[in-house]
C-alpha positions in Angstrom: 7.0 -27.4 3.6 9.8 -27.1 1.4 13.3 -26.1 2.6 13.3 -23.1 0.2 9.9 -21.9 1.5 11.1 -22.3 5.0 14.2 -20.1 4.3 12.3 -17.5 2.4 9.7 -17.3 5.4 12.8 -17.1 7.9 14.1 -14.1 6.0 10.9 -12.5 5.6 10.3 -12.6 9.3 13.5 -11.2 10.0 12.7 -8.3 7.8 9.6 -7.9 9.6 11.2 -7.8 13.1 13.7 -5.3 11.8 10.8 -3.2 10.6 9.1 -3.1 14.1 12.6 -3.1 16.0 11.2 -6.6 17.4 13.0 -9.3 19.1 13.0 -13.0 18.0 10.9 -13.9 20.8 7.5 -12.3 19.2 5.0 -14.7 17.8 4.9 -14.8 14.0 1.4 -13.2 13.9 2.2 -10.4 16.1 5.4 -9.7 14.2 3.3 -9.5 10.9 0.4 -7.5 12.4 2.8 -4.8 14.0 4.8 -4.6 10.9 1.7 -4.3 8.8 3.0 -6.9 6.4 1.0 -10.1 5.4 2.5 -13.4 6.1 4.6 -14.7 3.3 2.5 -17.8 2.9 -0.7 -15.7 2.3 1.1 -13.5 -0.1 2.4 -16.6 -2.1 -1.3 -17.9 -2.2 -2.7 -14.6 -3.3 0.0 -14.4 -6.2 -1.0 -17.9 -7.3 -4.6 -17.2 -7.4 -4.1 -13.9 -9.3 -1.9 -16.0 -11.8 -4.6 -18.5 -12.4 -7.0 -15.8 -13.2 -7.0 -13.5 -16.2 -4.2 -11.3 -15.5 -5.8 -8.1 -17.0 -9.0 -8.6 -15.2 -7.3 -9.5 -11.8 -5.0 -6.3 -12.1 -8.0 -4.1 -12.9 -10.1 -5.5 -9.9 -7.2 -5.3 -7.6 -6.3 -1.7 -8.6 -10.1 -0.6 -8.1 -10.2 -1.9 -4.7 -6.9 -0.4 -3.9 -8.2 2.9 -4.9 -11.5 2.4 -3.1 -9.4 1.8 0.1 -7.2 4.9 -0.6 -10.4 7.1 -1.3 -11.8 6.0 2.0 -8.4 6.7 3.9 -8.4 10.0 2.1 -12.0 11.0 3.0 -11.4 10.0 6.8 -8.0 11.8 7.2 -8.1 14.9 9.1 -4.7 16.0 7.6 -4.3 18.1 4.5 -7.8 19.1 4.2 -7.1 21.9 1.8 -5.5 19.5 -0.8 -8.7 17.2 -0.2 -10.9 20.2 -1.1 -8.9 20.7 -4.4 -8.5 16.9 -5.1 -11.6 15.0 -3.8 -11.3 12.2 -6.0 -8.2 10.3 -6.0 -9.1 8.2 -8.9 -9.5 11.2 -11.2 -6.4 12.5 -9.9 -4.3 9.5 -10.5 -5.9 8.5 -14.0 -5.6 12.2 -15.5 -3.9 12.0 -18.7 -2.3 15.7 -18.7 -0.1 17.7 -16.6 2.9 17.4 -14.3 3.3 18.2 -10.6 6.2 20.4 -10.1 7.4 22.4 -6.9 5.3 25.2 -7.5 2.2 23.1 -8.1 2.9 21.2 -5.2 3.0 24.2 -2.9 -0.1 25.4 -4.1 -2.0 22.0 -3.8 -0.9 21.7 -0.1 -1.3 25.2 0.9 2.2 25.6 1.9 3.4 28.4 -0.8 3.4 32.1 -0.3 0.3 33.0 -2.7 
């Protein structure tokens, strides 16, 4: 392993420890899991793999996978059910080509306004 890679991983781990308010005696694996952050080596491998593929296709596929995971979380979440009734499909909402969200629309969509 190159010195620059070791240095980058040490900085990355320290940042993860700060996220979880952890102490240096925690294992690397536990640090990354608790911080909900992938290890730097895996992130480097992933980026390398994406670079080797056609960028447009890889980005589109990754965006679709991210949207699927987000939709799954949105459907399972017990919070903000009023907003879920109004926006059941995240992909359609995110990819819309018109309209802006302002204070009043936010109040309406979240059910927090006086209407």
